[in-house]
matplotlib code that plots the C-alpha trace (Angstrom):
import matplotlib.pyplot as plt

x = [-0.4, -0.7, -2.3, -2.5, -5.0, -5.6, -9.0, -9.8, -13.2, -14.3, -17.6, -18.9, -17.7, -14.2, -14.3, -15.4, -12.6, -9.8, -10.8, -9.7, -6.3, -5.9, -6.8, -4.5, -1.5, -2.0, -4.4, -4.8, -8.6, -11.1, -13.4, -14.4, -16.8, -14.1, -11.6, -14.2, -15.3, -11.8, -9.8, -11.1, -14.3, -12.5, -9.6, -11.6, -13.4, -10.2, -9.0, -6.6, -7.6, -6.2, -6.1, -3.8, -4.7, -2.8, -4.7, -3.7, -5.5, -6.2, -8.6, -11.6, -11.2, -9.1, -8.2, -6.9, -3.5, -2.3, -3.1, -1.6, -3.5, -3.1, -4.5, -3.5, -2.4, -3.4, -3.2, -6.2, -5.9, -4.8, -1.6, -0.4, -1.0, 0.8, 3.7, 3.9, 4.5, 7.3, 9.2, 11.8, 9.9, 11.8, 11.2, 7.5, 7.2, 8.9, 7.1, 3.6, 0.5, -0.4, 1.8, 0.7, 0.3, 0.9, -1.2, -0.9, 0.8, 0.2, 0.7, -0.6, 2.2, 1.8, 2.1, 5.3, 8.7, 7.3, 7.7, 4.1, 5.0, 7.2, 4.5, 1.8, 4.1, 4.8, 1.1, -0.2, 2.3, 2.2, 1.5, 0.8, 0.5, 1.7, 5.3, 6.1, 5.2, 5.3, 4.8, 5.5, 7.3, 9.5, 12.5, 14.5, 16.8, 16.9, 13.1, 12.1, 9.6, 12.4, 14.6, 11.7, 11.1, 14.8, 15.3, 12.5, 14.1, 12.4, 14.6, 14.1, 13.1, 12.4, 11.0, 7.7, 4.7, 5.6, 8.9, 10.3, 9.0, 10.4, 8.8, 10.1, 9.7, 10.2, 9.9, 8.0, 10.5]
y = [-17.8, -15.3, -15.9, -13.8, -13.7, -11.7, -10.4, -8.4, -7.3, -6.0, -6.1, -3.6, -6.0, -5.9, -2.1, -1.9, -4.3, -2.4, 1.1, 0.7, -0.7, 2.1, 4.7, 3.3, 3.2, 6.4, 8.5, 11.0, 11.0, 12.4, 9.4, 6.5, 8.6, 11.0, 8.1, 6.3, 9.4, 10.7, 7.5, 4.0, 3.9, 5.4, 3.0, -0.3, 0.5, 0.8, -1.8, -4.3, -3.5, -6.1, -6.2, -8.4, -8.9, -10.3, -11.8, -13.0, -16.3, -17.8, -20.6, -20.0, -16.2, -14.0, -10.3, -8.1, -6.7, -5.5, -4.8, -3.7, -2.6, -1.1, -1.0, -0.4, 3.2, 5.2, 8.7, 10.7, 9.3, 11.8, 10.1, 9.2, 12.8, 14.3, 11.9, 12.8, 16.4, 15.7, 12.9, 13.5, 13.4, 10.3, 8.5, 9.4, 8.1, 4.9, 4.2, 5.7, 4.3, 0.6, 0.3, -1.3, 1.5, 0.3, 2.7, 1.6, -1.0, -0.8, -3.1, -2.4, -1.4, -4.5, -6.8, -5.2, -6.8, -10.2, -10.1, -9.1, -6.1, -8.3, -11.0, -8.4, -6.8, -10.2, -11.2, -8.0, -8.2, -12.0, -12.8, -9.2, -8.8, -5.2, -4.9, -1.9, -1.2, 2.1, 3.5, 6.6, 6.4, 8.2, 10.0, 9.0, 6.2, 4.9, 4.5, 0.8, 1.0, 2.2, -0.7, -3.2, -1.9, -1.8, -5.4, -6.5, -4.9, -1.5, 1.5, 5.2, 6.6, 10.2, 12.6, 12.0, 14.3, 16.3, 17.1, 14.2, 11.6, 9.6, 7.6, 4.0, 1.6, -2.1, -4.2, -7.4, -10.2]
z = [15.0, 12.1, 8.8, 5.6, 2.8, -0.4, -1.7, -4.8, -3.8, -0.4, 1.5, 4.0, 6.8, 5.3, 5.2, 8.9, 9.8, 8.0, 9.3, 12.9, 11.8, 9.2, 11.8, 14.5, 12.1, 10.1, 12.0, 9.2, 8.7, 11.2, 10.9, 8.8, 6.7, 5.6, 4.9, 2.8, 0.8, 0.1, -0.2, 0.4, -1.7, -4.6, -4.4, -4.0, -7.2, -9.3, -11.8, -10.3, -6.7, -4.2, -0.4, 1.6, 5.3, 8.2, 11.1, 14.6, 15.0, 18.5, 19.1, 16.8, 16.5, 14.4, 14.6, 11.8, 12.7, 9.4, 5.7, 2.4, -0.6, -4.1, -7.6, -11.2, -11.6, -14.6, -15.9, -14.7, -11.2, -8.5, -7.4, -10.9, -12.1, -9.1, -9.5, -13.2, -12.1, -9.6, -11.2, -14.0, -17.4, -18.5, -15.2, -15.3, -18.9, -17.9, -14.6, -14.7, -16.3, -16.0, -12.9, -9.6, -7.1, -3.6, -1.6, 2.0, 4.1, 7.8, 10.8, 14.3, 16.8, 18.9, 15.9, 14.5, 14.3, 13.5, 9.7, 8.9, 6.8, 4.6, 4.4, 3.5, 0.9, -0.7, -0.6, -2.1, -5.0, -5.5, -9.2, -10.2, -13.9, -13.8, -15.0, -12.8, -9.2, -7.3, -3.8, -1.8, 1.5, 4.0, 2.6, 5.7, 4.6, 8.1, 8.3, 8.8, 5.9, 3.6, 4.8, 4.1, 0.6, -0.3, 1.0, -1.3, -4.4, -4.5, -5.5, -5.1, -8.5, -7.5, -5.0, -3.2, -3.5, -0.3, 1.4, 3.4, 1.0, -1.9, -4.7, -5.0, -7.8, -8.5, -11.7, -11.6, -11.0]

ax = plt.figure().add_subplot(projection="3d")
ax.plot(x, y, z, "-o")
ax.set_aspect("equal")
plt.show()
């Protein structure tokens, strides 16, 4: 059985639990210390931070198999400022600042194709007060992540920060 939850504050134990899943899915940081110092610790301190978690539950134990997180984006934050440079000026003015920035959504390989990505996406965005939501993902229209986001109402609003990426947005329903 799988269960999902949502938290708006994290403990050290939460951080230690998320790291191995993040590393297995993305593998873009050398170790937990570099991930924390360059990304995680900055993000969890931001306004509107929320973390959705998916657990496989068996007997009395549970194991984290996926997560999604984001926060309220604002001018002066790295991603918002970079997106402001690459998006068309009218798009940037419309979408950036006060938006919910979905930073990461990851599910372990062995837990994929069970609907967990969709469940996490819905959980992390449930009851958001932000009127606009943004994320960066693959520019490949056939990528499973792109299909997931599009099926949940996200649309491409411009290029991503690097080649091969796009920025997608969605308005709060």
